[in-house]
PAKOL-131295 format. One line per 3 residues: their letters; for each residue x, z, y of N, C-alpha, C. Coordinates in nm, 4 decimals, m for minus. Layout:
N
a = X/Z/Y/X/Z/Y/X/Z/Y; ...
//
This chain:
220
xxx = m0.0535/m1.5280/m0.0636/m0.0705/m1.5649/m0.2031/m0.0496/m1.4438/m0.2944; m0.1085/m1.4521/m0.4135/m0.0847/m1.3546/m0.5203/m0.0602/m1.4336/m0.6486; 0.0454/m1.3991/m0.7190/0.0768/m1.4628/m0.8460/0.0582/m1.3619/m0.9579
xxx = m0.0182/m1.4001/m1.0592/m0.0385/m1.3138/m1.1749/0.0099/m1.3854/m1.3006; 0.0465/m1.3062/m1.3993/0.0962/m1.3612/m1.5249/0.0315/m1.2869/m1.6404; 0.0170/m1.3525/m1.7521/m0.0423/m1.2906/m1.8693/0.0012/m1.3687/m1.9928
xxx = m0.0197/m1.3075/m2.1079/0.0097/m1.3723/m2.2353/m0.1197/m1.3924/m2.3120; m0.1369/m1.5058/m2.3776/m0.2598/m1.5282/m2.4554/m0.2787/m1.4189/m2.5592; m0.4039/m1.3792/m2.5763/m0.4329/m1.2762/m2.6741/m0.4495/m1.3313/m2.8141
xxx = m0.4792/m1.4615/m2.8227/m0.4988/m1.5218/m2.9549/m0.4613/m1.6691/m2.9440; m0.5529/m1.7576/m2.9760/m0.5223/m1.9003/m2.9734/m0.5890/m1.9706/m2.8565; m0.6406/m1.8954/m2.7572/m0.7086/m1.9588/m2.6450/m0.6075/m2.0342/m2.5588
xxx = m0.6550/m2.1339/m2.4887/m0.5666/m2.2146/m2.4030/m0.6241/m2.2332/m2.2629; m0.7329/m2.1661/m2.2295/m0.7845/m2.1688/m2.0930/m0.8513/m2.0355/m2.0626; m0.8564/m2.0048/m1.9310/m0.9074/m1.8760/m1.8867/m0.9920/m1.8948/m1.7611
xxx = m1.0833/m1.8031/m1.7386/m1.1663/m1.8022/m1.6183/m1.1131/m1.6919/m1.5271; m1.0851/m1.7269/m1.4024/m1.0219/m1.6333/m1.3099/m1.1055/m1.6205/m1.1836; m1.1322/m1.4972/m1.1430/m1.2081/m1.4686/m1.0209/m1.1386/m1.3558/m0.9447
xxx = m1.1665/m1.3492/m0.8127/m1.1082/m1.2419/m0.7319/m1.2075/m1.1979/m0.6250; m1.1887/m1.0737/m0.5753/m1.2820/m1.0153/m0.4796/m1.2106/m0.9094/m0.3967; m1.2604/m0.8877/m0.2750/m1.2116/m0.7772/m0.1921/m1.3039/m0.6568/m0.1973
xxx = m1.4247/m0.6733/m0.2502/m1.5210/m0.5631/m0.2505/m1.5845/m0.5364/m0.3863; m1.5405/m0.6092/m0.4895/m1.5938/m0.5953/m0.6252/m1.7425/m0.6280/m0.6353; m1.7929/m0.6981/m0.5351/m1.9326/m0.7419/m0.5353/m1.9395/m0.8939/m0.5251
xxx = m1.8717/m0.9462/m0.4259/m1.8703/m1.0909/m0.4036/m1.7418/m1.1492/m0.4616; m1.7570/m1.2359/m0.5606/m1.6418/m1.2883/m0.6333/m1.6214/m1.4363/m0.6028; m1.4970/m1.4713/m0.5773/m1.4582/m1.6117/m0.5611/m1.3939/m1.6579/m0.6904
xxx = m1.4236/m1.7801/m0.7300/m1.3759/m1.8301/m0.8585/m1.2658/m1.9350/m0.8401; m1.1646/m1.9228/m0.9214/m1.0611/m2.0265/m0.9312/m1.0959/m2.1263/m1.0412; m1.2139/m2.1073/m1.1001/m1.2558/m2.1968/m1.2071/m1.1789/m2.1686/m1.3356
xxx = m1.1555/m2.2710/m1.4116/m1.0820/m2.2581/m1.5373/m0.9352/m2.2914/m1.5147; m0.8480/m2.1998/m1.5519/m0.7039/m2.2232/m1.5405/m0.6460/m2.2384/m1.6809; m0.5378/m2.3137/m1.6896/m0.4873/m2.3495/m1.8224/m0.3428/m2.3085/m1.8465
xxx = m0.2833/m2.2378/m1.7517/m0.1450/m2.1955/m1.7734/m0.1160/m2.0705/m1.6923; m0.0175/m1.9969/m1.7381/0.0298/m1.8769/m1.6677/0.1818/m1.8878/m1.6503; 0.2365/m1.8347/m1.5402/0.1686/m1.7611/m1.4330/0.0830/m1.8521/m1.3449
xxx = m0.0061/m1.7901/m1.2675/m0.0967/m1.8651/m1.1810/m0.0949/m1.8017/m1.0424; m0.0895/m1.8864/m0.9394/m0.0851/m1.8401/m0.8013/m0.2169/m1.8697/m0.7309; m0.2731/m1.7673/m0.6667/m0.3956/m1.7818/m0.5880/m0.3558/m1.8004/m0.4420
xxx = m0.4021/m1.9089/m0.3822/m0.3684/m1.9404/m0.2437/m0.4883/m1.9140/m0.1519; m0.4613/m1.9164/m0.0207/m0.5683/m1.9056/0.0781/m0.6246/m1.7666/0.0955; m0.5464/m1.6646/0.0643/m0.5928/m1.5276/0.0767/m0.5588/m1.4716/0.2144
xxx = m0.6262/m1.3640/0.2524/m0.5989/m1.2984/0.3799/m0.4740/m1.2131/0.3688; m0.3892/m1.2111/0.4723/m0.2708/m1.1238/0.4683/m0.3094/m0.9768/0.4790; m0.2306/m0.8918/0.4126/m0.2540/m0.7485/0.4202/m0.3854/m0.7034/0.3615
xxx = m0.4344/m0.7713/0.2600/m0.5649/m0.7404/0.2016/m0.5480/m0.7031/0.0552; m0.6277/m0.6074/0.0092/m0.6276/m0.5674/m0.1315/m0.7326/m0.6479/m0.2076; m0.6949/m0.6942/m0.3241/m0.7843/m0.7776/m0.4051/m0.7963/m0.7206/m0.5466
xxx = m0.9150/m0.7364/m0.6021/m0.9368/m0.7138/m0.7444/m0.9442/m0.8504/m0.8117; m0.8664/m0.8676/m0.9161/m0.8593/m0.9961/m0.9868/m0.9040/m0.9726/m1.1307; m0.9929/m1.0585/m1.1782/m1.0370/m1.0450/m1.3163/m1.0203/m1.1778/m1.3900
xxx = m0.9883/m1.1648/m1.5193/m0.9538/m1.2807/m1.6023/m1.0164/m1.2628/m1.7402; m1.0728/m1.3702/m1.7926/m1.1216/m1.3651/m1.9306/m1.0937/m1.4975/m1.9996; m1.0775/m1.4893/m2.1307/m1.0457/m1.6074/m2.2097/m1.1687/m1.6940/m2.2298
xxx = m1.1482/m1.8247/m2.2192/m1.2513/m1.9229/m2.2537/m1.2251/m1.9661/m2.3972; m1.3065/m1.9149/m2.4883/m1.2824/m1.9370/m2.6308/m1.3505/m2.0622/m2.6856; m1.4200/m2.1362/m2.5996/m1.4922/m2.2548/m2.6441/m1.6267/m2.2199/m2.7032
xxx = m1.7108/m2.3200/m2.7170/m1.8454/m2.3009/m2.7734/m1.9238/m2.1948/m2.6966; m1.9028/m2.1928/m2.5624/m1.9715/m2.0981/m2.4735/m1.9392/m1.9534/m2.5047; m1.8251/m1.9277/m2.5663/m1.7843/m1.7911/m2.5952/m1.6658/m1.7526/m2.5055
xxx = m1.6708/m1.6296/m2.4555/m1.5625/m1.5787/m2.3717/m1.5288/m1.4373/m2.4141; m1.4104/m1.3923/m2.3750/m1.3719/m1.2535/m2.3995/m1.4290/m1.1654/m2.2888; m1.4041/m1.0375/m2.2967/m1.4400/m0.9473/m2.1871/m1.3379/m0.9631/m2.0745
xxx = m1.3727/m0.9152/m1.9546/m1.2845/m0.9274/m1.8393/m1.1648/m0.8323/m1.8521; m1.0503/m0.8808/m1.8146/m0.9335/m0.7963/m1.7881/m0.9172/m0.7893/m1.6373; m0.9068/m0.6674/m1.5822/m0.9099/m0.6486/m1.4370/m0.7785/m0.5878/m1.3892
xxx = m0.7239/m0.6446/m1.2819/m0.6034/m0.5904/m1.2183/m0.6244/m0.5872/m1.0673; m0.5423/m0.5088/m0.9987/m0.5463/m0.5019/m0.8528/m0.4128/m0.5470/m0.7954; m0.4190/m0.6117/m0.6794/m0.2981/m0.6581/m0.6118/m0.3292/m0.6720/m0.4641
xxx = m0.2250/m0.6804/m0.3840/m0.2422/m0.6939/m0.2393/m0.1487/m0.8008/m0.1857; m0.1929/m0.8696/m0.0822/m0.1091/m0.9687/m0.0163/m0.0185/m0.9008/0.0864; 0.0928/m0.9655/0.1169/0.1861/m0.9117/0.2151/0.1292/m0.9274/0.3560
xxx = 0.1710/m0.8354/0.4431/0.1347/m0.8457/0.5843/0.2279/m0.9433/0.6549; 0.1743/m1.0168/0.7500/0.2567/m1.1061/0.8299/0.3291/m1.0265/0.9378; 0.4508/m1.0668/0.9683/0.5249/m1.0007/1.0756/0.4568/m1.0283/1.2090
xxx = 0.4490/m0.9256/1.2931/0.3871/m0.9404/1.4253/0.4821/m1.0110/1.5205; 0.4262/m1.0944/1.6062/0.5041/m1.1657/1.7070/0.4432/m1.1390/1.8447; 0.5114/m1.1861/1.9465/0.4650/m1.1669/2.0833/0.3998/m1.2928/2.1368
xxx = 0.2978/m1.2817/2.2210/0.2338/m1.1556/2.2621/0.1503/m1.0973/2.1481; 0.1432/m0.9673/2.1437/0.0676/m0.8980/2.0405/m0.0485/m0.8254/2.1061; m0.1693/m0.8602/2.0683/m0.2907/m0.8019/2.1277/m0.3818/m0.7542/2.0150
xxx = m0.4320/m0.6328/2.0265/m0.5246/m0.5804/1.9262/m0.6400/m0.5083/1.9950; m0.7631/m0.5482/1.9617/m0.8804/m0.4833/2.0195/m0.9607/m0.4042/1.9162; m0.9142/m0.4012/1.7916/m0.9747/m0.3244/1.6828/m1.1139/m0.3732/1.6444
xxx = m1.1522/m0.4898/1.6904/m1.2871/m0.5382/1.6604/m1.3031/m0.5871/1.5163; m1.1929/m0.6020/1.4450/m1.2029/m0.6378/1.3027/m1.1911/m0.5142/1.2136; m1.2201/m0.3988/1.2693/m1.2119/m0.2732/1.1946/m1.3018/m0.2761/1.0716
xxx = m1.2584/m0.2136/0.9617/m1.3397/m0.2133/0.8397/m1.4571/m0.1174/0.8450; m1.4566/m0.0255/0.9421/m1.5646/0.0719/0.9509/m1.5351/0.1727/1.0599; m1.6205/0.2729/1.0708/m1.6078/0.3757/1.1741/m1.6146/0.5129/1.1094
xxx = m1.4978/0.5682/1.0786/m1.4981/0.6998/1.0174/m1.3656/0.7327/0.9529; m1.3573/0.8502/0.8980/m1.2350/0.9033/0.8404/m1.1656/0.8037/0.7483; m1.0384/0.7767/0.7770/m0.9584/0.6883/0.6927/m0.9675/0.5412/0.7242
xxx = m1.0650/0.5009/0.8059/m1.0796/0.3589/0.8364/m0.9692/0.3142/0.9331; m0.9047/0.2026/0.9016/m0.8008/0.1485/0.9881/m0.7812/0.0012/0.9528; m0.7286/m0.0746/1.0476/m0.7057/m0.2164/1.0257/m0.6059/m0.2401/0.9132
xxx = m0.6214/m0.3482/0.8371/m0.5181/m0.3858/0.7410/m0.3838/m0.4039/0.8106; m0.2777/m0.3644/0.7451/m0.1395/m0.3776/0.7931/m0.1023/m0.2757/0.8999; m0.1965/m0.1938/0.9462/m0.1650/m0.0792/1.0310/m0.1527/0.0427/0.9397
xxx = m0.0618/0.1321/0.9717/m0.0391/0.2514/0.8913/m0.0830/0.3745/0.9690; m0.1723/0.4528/0.9117/m0.2202/0.5750/0.9766/m0.1868/0.6949/0.8884; m0.1665/0.8095/0.9546/m0.1372/0.9298/0.8770/m0.1652/1.0541/0.9614
xxx = m0.1827/1.1648/0.8932/m0.2082/1.2940/0.9571/m0.1760/1.4028/0.8567; m0.1571/1.5237/0.9050/m0.1441/1.6375/0.8141/m0.2740/1.7178/0.8056; m0.3818/1.6613/0.8613/m0.5124/1.7259/0.8478/m0.5560/1.7197/0.7015
xxx = m0.6096/1.8280/0.6509/m0.6373/1.8389/0.5080/m0.7565/1.7565/0.4619; m0.8546/1.7340/0.5486/m0.9794/1.6738/0.5015/m1.0218/1.5472/0.5753; m0.9719/1.5227/0.6966/m1.0167/1.4082/0.7755/m0.9002/1.3125/0.7973
xxx = m0.9244/1.1843/0.7709/m0.8202/1.0830/0.7791/m0.8006/1.0304/0.9194; m0.7423/1.1129/1.0076/m0.7086/1.0672/1.1421/m0.5801/0.9847/1.1384; m0.5580/0.9014/1.2418/m0.6611/0.8461/1.3300/m0.7411/0.7406/1.2547
xxx = m0.8588/0.7102/1.3052/m0.9410/0.6106/1.2388/m1.0123/0.5240/1.3428; m1.0543/0.4068/1.2993/m1.1309/0.3217/1.3892/m1.2703/0.3798/1.4046; m1.3200/0.3761/1.5291/m1.4448/0.4462/1.5587/m1.5263/0.3706/1.6617
xxx = m1.6566/0.3816/1.6499/m1.7474/0.3254/1.7497/m1.7948/0.4312/1.8488; m1.7503/0.5554/1.8319/m1.7944/0.6633/1.9205/m1.7429/0.6430/2.0618; m1.6141/0.6095/2.0737/m1.5529/0.5796/2.2026/m1.4932/0.4398/2.1948
xxx = m1.5176/0.3583/2.2959/m1.4576/0.2251/2.2990/m1.4552/0.1762/2.4430; m1.3448/0.1120/2.4779/m1.3299/0.0625/2.6149/m1.4104/m0.0646/2.6356; m1.4015/m0.1538/2.5411/m1.4803/m0.2775/2.5429/m1.5098/m0.3125/2.3983
xxx = m1.6013/m0.4033/2.3757/m1.6376/m0.4323/2.2376/m1.7051/m0.3129/2.1733; m1.6700/m0.2867/2.0467/m1.7397/m0.1832/1.9713/m1.6472/m0.0793/1.9084; m1.5164/m0.1045/1.9031/m1.4270/m0.0159/1.8303/m1.3079/0.0274/1.9149
xxx = m1.2504/0.1416/1.8772/m1.1225/0.1886/1.9289/m1.0595/0.2732/1.8189; m0.9327/0.3093/1.8363/m0.8661/0.4009/1.7443/m0.8845/0.5431/1.7954; m0.9403/0.6293/1.7123/m0.9700/0.7670/1.7500/m0.8655/0.8618/1.6883
xxx = m0.7987/0.9394/1.7739/m0.6951/1.0326/1.7313/m0.7445/1.1763/1.7423; m0.6758/1.2638/1.6712/m0.7028/1.4074/1.6825/m0.5717/1.4831/1.6678; m0.5527/1.5819/1.7513/m0.4375/1.6695/1.7387/m0.4769/1.8106/1.7791
xxx = m0.3995/1.9063/1.7326/m0.4236/2.0472/1.7667/m0.2906/2.1203/1.7532; m0.2936/2.2514/1.7646/m0.1698/2.3272/1.7460/m0.1109/2.3053/1.6073; m0.1967/2.2779/1.5101/m0.1506/2.2657/1.3717/m0.1441/2.1222/1.3218
xxx = m0.2235/2.0326/1.3803/m0.2386/1.8998/1.3230/m0.1835/1.7907/1.4147; m0.1223/1.6915/1.3531/m0.0813/1.5700/1.4229/m0.1526/1.4502/1.3603; m0.1552/1.3402/1.4314/m0.2020/1.2141/1.3736/m0.1292/1.1007/1.4430
xxx = m0.1049/0.9942/1.3689/m0.0365/0.8793/1.4282/m0.0797/0.7513/1.3590; m0.0587/0.6399/1.4289/m0.0844/0.5080/1.3722/0.0281/0.4157/1.4161; 0.0706/0.3282/1.3253/0.1781/0.2337/1.3527/0.1279/0.0912/1.3338
xxx = 0.1755/0.0032/1.4189/0.1390/m0.1386/1.4119/0.1997/m0.2029/1.2875; 0.1608/m0.3261/1.2582/0.2361/m0.4023/1.1592/0.3819/m0.4171/1.2030; 0.4680/m0.4485/1.1093/0.6096/m0.4660/1.1404/0.6284/m0.5878/1.2317
xxx = 0.7102/m0.5714/1.3346/0.7391/m0.6831/1.4232/0.8500/m0.7702/1.3653; 0.8414/m0.8974/1.3971/0.9388/m0.9947/1.3493/1.0793/m0.9560/1.3944; 1.1784/m0.9918/1.3140/1.3166/m0.9577/1.3462/1.3607/m1.0138/1.4806
xxx = 1.2985/m1.1232/1.5251/1.3380/m1.1848/1.6516/1.2884/m1.1056/1.7725; 1.1961/m1.0141/1.7530/1.1417/m0.9356/1.8642/1.2409/m0.8264/1.9036; 1.2783/m0.8225/2.0290/1.3701/m0.7204/2.0799/1.2899/m0.5945/2.1126
xxx = 1.3066/m0.4926/2.0324/1.2247/m0.3731/2.0464/1.2607/m0.2907/2.1699; 1.3743/m0.3180/2.2312/1.4120/m0.2482/2.3547/1.3748/m0.3282/2.4788; 1.2890/m0.4270/2.4600/1.2502/m0.5125/2.5728/1.0996/m0.5369/2.5726
xxx = 1.0247/m0.4316/2.5429/0.8793/m0.4431/2.5355/0.8133/m0.3648/2.6485; 0.7012/m0.4160/2.6949/0.6128/m0.3409/2.7824/0.4829/m0.3212/2.7061; 0.4567/m0.1985/2.6662/0.3401/m0.1661/2.5846/0.2289/m0.1174/2.6769
xxx = 0.1170/m0.1876/2.6760/0.0033/m0.1522/2.7615/m0.1181/m0.1249/2.6739; m0.1906/m0.0192/2.7050/m0.3117/0.0108/2.6289/m0.4044/0.0973/2.7135; m0.5310/0.0960/2.6781/m0.6294/0.1820/2.7435/m0.6413/0.3120/2.6655
xxx = m0.6436/0.4232/2.7379/m0.6536/0.5553/2.6753/m0.7698/0.6330/2.7368; m0.8254/0.7202/2.6554/m0.9399/0.8038/2.6949/m0.9159/0.9420/2.6359; m0.9301/1.0451/2.7163/m0.9134/1.1797/2.6648/m1.0412/1.2600/2.6871
xxx = m1.0697/1.3461/2.5899/m1.1926/1.4249/2.5964/m1.1697/1.5646/2.6520; m1.0435/1.6056/2.6649/m1.0165/1.7332/2.7302/m0.8888/1.7218/2.8124; m0.8702/1.8119/2.9057/m0.7645/1.7993/3.0055/m0.6249/1.8072/2.9465
xxx = m0.6092/1.8707/2.8308/m0.4756/1.8908/2.7741/m0.4307/1.7773/2.6828; m0.5177/1.6836/2.6534/m0.4850/1.5777/2.5582/m0.3727/1.4892/2.6107; m0.2827/1.4507/2.5211/m0.1751/1.3596/2.5568/m0.1386/1.2772/2.4347
xxx = m0.0760/1.1631/2.4594/m0.0363/1.0736/2.3518/0.1081/1.0325/2.3725; 0.1785/1.0167/2.2637/0.3172/0.9725/2.2686/0.3291/0.8337/2.2079; 0.4133/0.7511/2.2690/0.4413/0.6173/2.2184/0.5835/0.6175/2.1649
xxx = 0.6024/0.5579/2.0504/0.7357/0.5552/1.9913/0.7568/0.4340/1.9045; 0.8706/0.4308/1.8388/0.9059/0.3240/1.7451/0.9512/0.3907/1.6161; 0.9117/0.3323/1.5032/0.9435/0.3877/1.3722/1.0199/0.2861/1.2882
xxx = 1.1089/0.3364/1.2035/1.1736/0.2500/1.1057/1.0929/0.2424/0.9770; 1.0170/0.3481/0.9475/0.9344/0.3533/0.8272/0.8007/0.4170/0.8641; 0.6941/0.3383/0.8688/0.5655/0.3940/0.9121/0.5068/0.4956/0.8154
xxx = 0.5611/0.5041/0.6947/0.5140/0.6041/0.5983/0.5917/0.7349/0.6085; 0.6946/0.7371/0.6931/0.7788/0.8558/0.7076/0.7683/0.9049/0.8517; 0.6924/1.0124/0.8714/0.6668/1.0643/1.0059/0.7958/1.1001/1.0792
xxx = 0.8980/1.1394/1.0061/1.0220/1.1844/1.0692/1.0981/1.0709/1.1366; 1.0609/0.9447/1.1098/1.1316/0.8321/1.1722/1.0732/0.7955/1.3083; 0.9710/0.8665/1.3549/0.9116/0.8403/1.4853/1.0108/0.8791/1.5951
xxx = 1.0470/0.7837/1.6795/1.1335/0.8082/1.7949/1.0502/0.7862/1.9204; 1.0278/0.8922/1.9953/0.9441/0.8835/2.1144/1.0140/0.8045/2.2238; 0.9368/0.7217/2.2938/0.9868/0.6450/2.4072/0.9349/0.7106/2.5349
xxx = 1.0232/0.7746/2.6084/0.9818/0.8385/2.7326/0.8966/0.9614/2.7079; 0.8412/1.0186/2.8144/0.7587/1.1393/2.8007/0.6203/1.1072/2.7452; 0.5521/1.2111/2.6999/0.4124/1.1946/2.6591/0.3308/1.1490/2.7794
xxx = 0.2278/1.0685/2.7532/0.1447/1.0154/2.8613/0.0019/1.0653/2.8444; m0.0694/1.0697/2.9538/m0.2072/1.1161/2.9502/m0.2837/1.0530/3.0654; m0.4078/1.0132/3.0433/m0.4892/0.9663/3.1562/m0.5025/1.0754/3.2615
xxx = m0.5236/1.0367/3.3838/m0.5286/1.1325/3.4942/m0.6563/1.2150/3.4953; m0.7605/1.1679/3.4295/m0.8861/1.2420/3.4274/m0.9500/1.2326/3.2902; m1.0422/1.3225/3.2613/m1.1113/1.3217/3.1329/m1.2326/1.2297/3.1370
xxx = m1.2719/1.1862/3.0177/m1.3960/1.1097/2.9979/m1.4000/0.9794/3.0761; m1.2836/0.9182/3.0932/m1.2792/0.7847/3.1548/m1.1598/0.7096/3.0985; m1.1732/0.5775/3.0898/m1.0668/0.4949/3.0358/m0.9653/0.4618/3.1449
xxx = m0.8384/0.4647/3.1069/m0.7312/0.4383/3.2025/m0.6214/0.3599/3.1326; m0.5660/0.2585/3.1977/m0.4597/0.1811/3.1372/m0.3280/0.2571/3.1454; m0.2524/0.2533/3.0380/m0.1234/0.3208/3.0286/m0.0177/0.2169/2.9939
xxx = 0.0989/0.2256/3.0541/0.2083/0.1323/3.0269/0.3347/0.2110/2.9919; 0.4052/0.1645/2.8892/0.5297/0.2270/2.8459/0.6336/0.1182/2.8263; 0.7484/0.1342/2.8899/0.8605/0.0411/2.8770/0.9572/0.0939/2.7715
xxx = 1.0043/0.0080/2.6826/1.0888/0.0521/2.5715/1.2386/0.0325/2.5970; 1.2782/0.0110/2.7213/1.4181/m0.0214/2.7504/1.5156/0.0883/2.7088; 1.4678/0.2109/2.6918/1.5559/0.3213/2.6529/1.5789/0.3282/2.5019
xxx = 1.5097/0.2462/2.4253/1.5199/0.2548/2.2796/1.6507/0.1926/2.2305; 1.7197/0.2601/2.1389/1.8480/0.2115/2.0879/1.8515/0.2003/1.9359; 1.7401/0.2223/1.8691/1.7374/0.2194/1.7230/1.7080/0.0819/1.6665
xxx = 1.6810/0.0779/1.5362/1.6536/m0.0487/1.4678/1.5131/m0.0521/1.4071; 1.4237/0.0324/1.4560/1.2862/0.0310/1.4072/1.2127/m0.0943/1.4482; 1.1108/m0.1300/1.3713/1.0332/m0.2507/1.3987/0.8831/m0.2239/1.4053
xxx = 0.8445/m0.0962/1.4122/0.7033/m0.0607/1.4182/0.6766/0.0194/1.5453; 0.5863/m0.0279/1.6287/0.5402/0.0496/1.7440/0.4378/0.1505/1.6936; 0.4480/0.2727/1.7402/0.3580/0.3777/1.6901/0.3041/0.4614/1.8053
xxx = 0.1868/0.5185/1.7805/0.1189/0.6050/1.8768/0.0823/0.7343/1.8049; 0.1086/0.8472/1.8665/0.0782/0.9725/1.7977/0.0262/1.0803/1.8928; m0.0565/1.1658/1.8375/m0.0930/1.2914/1.8998/m0.0131/1.3977/1.8241
xxx = 0.0882/1.4563/1.8863/0.1712/1.5528/1.8130/0.0994/1.6855/1.7942; 0.1408/1.7587/1.6935/0.0900/1.8949/1.6775/0.1245/1.9740/1.8030; 0.0288/2.0525/1.8490/0.0486/2.1279/1.9720/m0.0050/2.0579/2.0949
x = m0.0543/1.9339/2.0761/m0.1074/1.8592/2.1904/m0.2490/1.9042/2.2206
//
């Protein structure tokens, strides 16, 4: 849900309210008669543009007032499975809602969802690392009831060169790279240009983080 509030600009007593995720296709709440107003039935972890205008009567309306807001992400529970097939696109900066991605690369938003490499379906998360650059992605926050030291994390990995490796960790703050705590050694598929399943057990973790994260460290 998203709740918005406003004050009448004059003597109007009803308003027309619409919302959109792409600023092209608008859903209407019809005419509303009081503020604050709550919009229900929205997608979690989604950004919305909301516009409101006064219904002045006699087929007259004001201009639109536009605001932006986002819904909260739902806590992840077990079992947790992600195939990236609901990706918003294939390219720099693209990532699933409620997943956090970051890199120190100056121009390309690694990691991103991509159709270039995929194990099944059409999408996978594409990472890049070098001596200078790192990239990482973190899952949505796991529910407080999930024991983070009792997870078996399984995923398919593909490397394009022999030196590539990936680290699995847990973060307390997905926006703060320094909170990444690696679980075990870096892992790498045994051969290049083929998909291989990787498993990581979190029994060694002793922190209070709630985000599982995957990273290509600088120097990888």
